[in-house]
Legacy VTK file of the C-alpha trace (Angstrom):
# vtk DataFile Version 3.0
C-alpha trace
ASCII
DATASET POLYDATA
POINTS 273 float
175.593 143.457 150.659
178.747 143.440 152.737
177.144 142.203 155.936
175.972 139.063 154.092
179.572 137.786 154.128
179.836 137.143 157.892
176.353 135.618 157.944
177.488 133.206 155.210
180.646 132.327 157.142
178.703 131.601 160.316
176.186 129.496 158.445
178.879 127.633 156.517
180.824 126.686 159.639
177.663 125.504 161.375
176.706 123.327 158.408
180.227 121.909 158.251
180.060 120.896 161.910
176.642 119.287 161.505
177.154 117.711 158.090
175.875 114.401 156.787
178.439 112.346 158.712
176.146 112.669 161.742
173.967 109.554 161.636
172.448 109.722 165.133
171.168 112.565 167.255
170.421 112.603 170.982
168.895 115.635 172.719
169.495 116.043 176.463
167.409 118.015 178.956
167.759 121.776 178.880
170.375 123.404 181.112
170.243 126.836 182.758
173.458 128.897 182.851
173.147 132.099 184.917
176.316 134.197 185.102
177.353 137.312 187.031
180.326 139.303 185.701
182.414 142.203 186.942
184.570 143.916 184.321
187.260 146.389 185.334
188.046 148.816 182.507
191.731 149.691 182.100
193.355 152.131 179.655
191.725 152.185 176.235
189.666 149.044 175.690
191.793 146.761 177.905
189.993 145.067 180.773
190.168 142.593 183.651
187.262 140.214 184.188
185.925 138.011 186.974
182.831 135.925 186.421
180.721 133.657 188.653
178.713 131.005 186.846
176.819 127.792 187.471
175.062 125.058 185.538
171.583 123.961 186.610
169.498 121.026 185.409
165.872 122.075 186.146
164.554 118.555 185.466
166.793 116.936 188.090
165.217 115.217 191.108
167.522 117.032 193.564
168.427 120.749 193.665
169.591 120.587 190.029
172.919 122.303 190.640
175.569 120.581 188.514
178.570 122.963 188.509
179.831 126.127 190.152
182.524 128.050 188.333
184.779 131.100 188.415
186.369 132.664 185.334
189.258 135.153 185.457
190.290 136.991 182.304
192.483 139.721 180.845
192.429 141.187 177.339
194.901 143.626 175.779
194.129 145.648 172.642
197.140 146.221 170.400
195.190 148.273 167.857
191.648 148.665 166.505
191.729 145.241 164.763
193.692 142.950 167.080
193.540 141.972 170.731
194.610 139.013 172.809
194.729 137.747 176.338
194.275 134.862 178.733
191.552 133.294 180.853
191.511 130.799 183.717
188.370 128.849 184.506
187.798 126.822 187.683
184.670 124.625 187.815
183.688 122.605 190.897
181.262 119.671 190.751
180.382 116.344 192.300
180.041 113.207 190.216
177.073 111.979 192.259
174.241 113.976 193.874
171.071 112.599 195.450
169.497 115.021 197.886
171.806 115.336 200.894
173.949 112.451 199.651
176.757 114.150 197.725
180.011 112.567 196.579
183.426 114.200 196.833
183.739 117.544 195.083
186.193 117.774 192.183
187.459 120.747 190.208
188.489 121.235 186.570
191.032 123.884 185.558
190.938 125.416 182.061
193.726 127.924 181.327
193.469 129.513 177.876
195.432 131.832 175.600
193.527 133.572 172.812
193.796 136.131 170.029
190.866 138.072 168.583
190.413 139.917 165.289
187.876 142.739 164.968
186.244 143.899 161.751
183.078 145.625 160.567
180.719 144.977 157.662
178.305 147.837 157.178
176.806 148.460 160.605
177.754 144.997 161.901
180.691 143.998 164.113
182.333 140.753 162.981
184.891 139.032 165.206
187.026 135.911 164.987
188.446 134.445 168.189
191.124 131.726 168.141
191.962 130.082 171.453
194.146 127.271 172.814
193.052 125.645 176.070
194.521 122.909 178.237
191.724 121.265 180.188
192.956 119.748 183.471
190.208 117.387 184.659
189.915 116.704 188.375
187.945 113.444 188.208
190.234 110.428 188.838
190.968 108.497 185.662
190.002 111.370 183.356
192.431 112.368 180.628
193.510 116.012 180.498
193.842 117.280 176.939
194.656 120.389 174.934
191.971 121.942 172.743
191.814 124.609 170.093
188.692 126.600 169.284
187.518 129.074 166.675
184.573 131.345 167.396
182.851 133.569 164.847
180.354 136.132 166.081
178.322 138.905 164.553
176.431 141.674 166.309
175.067 145.159 165.903
174.320 148.000 168.317
170.739 149.273 168.143
170.073 152.442 170.215
166.616 152.607 171.821
165.855 156.009 173.265
168.621 158.101 174.837
170.325 155.538 177.091
169.248 151.974 176.278
171.227 150.082 173.627
170.290 146.617 172.309
172.935 144.231 170.952
171.478 141.303 168.929
174.252 138.775 168.396
174.874 135.398 166.748
177.889 133.228 167.529
179.221 129.799 166.659
182.273 128.123 168.166
183.905 124.909 166.947
186.347 123.113 169.258
188.715 120.256 168.465
191.202 118.328 170.552
194.822 118.945 169.592
196.006 115.619 168.196
199.750 115.148 167.888
199.562 111.677 166.381
197.098 109.560 164.433
194.660 107.280 166.233
195.891 103.726 166.574
194.067 101.076 164.576
192.650 99.545 167.774
191.272 102.866 169.074
187.826 104.268 168.406
188.452 107.187 166.070
187.430 110.723 166.993
185.495 113.240 164.959
187.306 116.135 163.262
185.317 118.637 165.368
184.669 117.452 168.917
182.382 120.192 170.250
180.121 122.845 168.756
178.416 125.777 170.419
175.749 127.869 168.666
174.368 130.886 170.535
171.821 133.645 169.869
171.354 136.540 172.284
170.091 140.068 172.771
172.260 142.202 175.031
170.524 145.081 176.805
172.807 147.911 177.944
171.007 150.142 180.436
174.031 152.325 181.211
177.817 152.404 180.872
177.983 150.488 184.137
175.373 147.759 183.779
174.009 145.469 181.067
172.348 142.066 180.949
172.018 139.484 178.205
169.398 136.731 177.876
170.509 134.057 175.413
169.726 130.634 174.023
172.162 128.106 172.612
172.949 124.536 171.641
176.007 122.693 172.951
176.885 119.689 170.802
179.364 116.888 171.444
180.425 115.049 168.272
181.470 111.420 168.852
181.609 108.020 167.201
179.239 105.849 169.240
179.583 102.118 169.756
176.904 99.738 168.532
173.856 99.340 170.770
172.790 95.775 171.561
169.631 94.242 173.018
169.595 91.621 175.784
170.228 88.838 173.252
173.264 90.553 171.756
171.536 91.637 168.559
172.472 95.011 167.106
169.611 97.477 167.439
171.681 100.485 166.396
174.890 100.237 164.421
178.047 102.032 165.453
178.487 105.417 163.845
178.746 109.156 164.202
176.513 110.598 166.902
175.663 114.134 168.031
174.854 114.693 171.717
172.923 117.984 171.879
172.169 120.001 175.000
169.909 123.074 174.709
170.999 125.876 177.028
169.128 128.911 178.349
171.287 131.576 179.941
171.254 135.014 181.506
174.432 137.089 181.863
174.501 140.186 184.087
177.561 142.453 183.958
178.775 145.366 186.062
181.526 147.554 184.593
183.924 149.339 186.946
185.903 152.209 185.453
189.477 153.063 186.340
189.390 156.095 188.608
185.608 156.224 188.328
185.653 158.090 184.991
183.035 157.292 182.355
185.334 157.462 179.336
184.259 156.051 176.007
185.452 152.513 175.330
184.565 149.567 173.168
181.618 147.660 174.651
182.289 143.928 174.558
179.663 141.176 174.475
179.301 139.263 177.734
180.527 136.065 176.029
184.188 137.008 176.157
LINES 1 274
273 0 1 2 3 4 5 6 7 8 9 10 11 12 13 14 15 16 17 18 19 20 21 22 23 24 25 26 27 28 29 30 31 32 33 34 35 36 37 38 39 40 41 42 43 44 45 46 47 48 49 50 51 52 53 54 55 56 57 58 59 60 61 62 63 64 65 66 67 68 69 70 71 72 73 74 75 76 77 78 79 80 81 82 83 84 85 86 87 88 89 90 91 92 93 94 95 96 97 98 99 100 101 102 103 104 105 106 107 108 109 110 111 112 113 114 115 116 117 118 119 120 121 122 123 124 125 126 127 128 129 130 131 132 133 134 135 136 137 138 139 140 141 142 143 144 145 146 147 148 149 150 151 152 153 154 155 156 157 158 159 160 161 162 163 164 165 166 167 168 169 170 171 172 173 174 175 176 177 178 179 180 181 182 183 184 185 186 187 188 189 190 191 192 193 194 195 196 197 198 199 200 201 202 203 204 205 206 207 208 209 210 211 212 213 214 215 216 217 218 219 220 221 222 223 224 225 226 227 228 229 230 231 232 233 234 235 236 237 238 239 240 241 242 243 244 245 246 247 248 249 250 251 252 253 254 255 256 257 258 259 260 261 262 263 264 265 266 267 268 269 270 271 272
């Protein structure tokens, strides 16, 4: 069947990112990512977006709040198959938190340009999103770098009753640093894919103005880890490829504001823009 093709592509990319080169695997504590979005609908399917988000570690000894962020976005549709736009993310955080003892607050900036292709297979929507981001890190001594990412996602609209619409969706995004020269012989080499992000969700659209999306995902950092030694200097774990995995539980709530207050028909986007 036609819709088997995008499923195979998603599965293939995920297996490529988590292939046999990964020798070690470390799972971190779960993170909570609540997000509140406001989307302003322009002509056609174009839109402006502002999003408030934060990252919470529920197992932390203090309040668990790790990051507060704002995302601004714009997307322009050139035709039924192609769109593109830009986003700007600002995330504030402190490098040390212990109750009331909080270190200086820093901020990361992540401007991005992206292009998106839209297609359908049977009753499924299949999208490919290619983005280029320059991550400006605010922590002193951190290296700002450019990244490129490819996201594949697949969803389907399932009407329930007269007004409620469900949107089950699968997505996988692979991100790699843009490397303009080969690693020097004295440097620890980097993996081909540096970050992976797998996500499964069910969007629930209650009206043309409001929808919310509970989701679950895995964020993976792919690195080459140094050897681990005991107190006597003996190797207890050899150097090699390592996957640092963080399970994530999120809830996105979105309000859609229409130009002039009209409820015209438009393409309904997933909350993971």
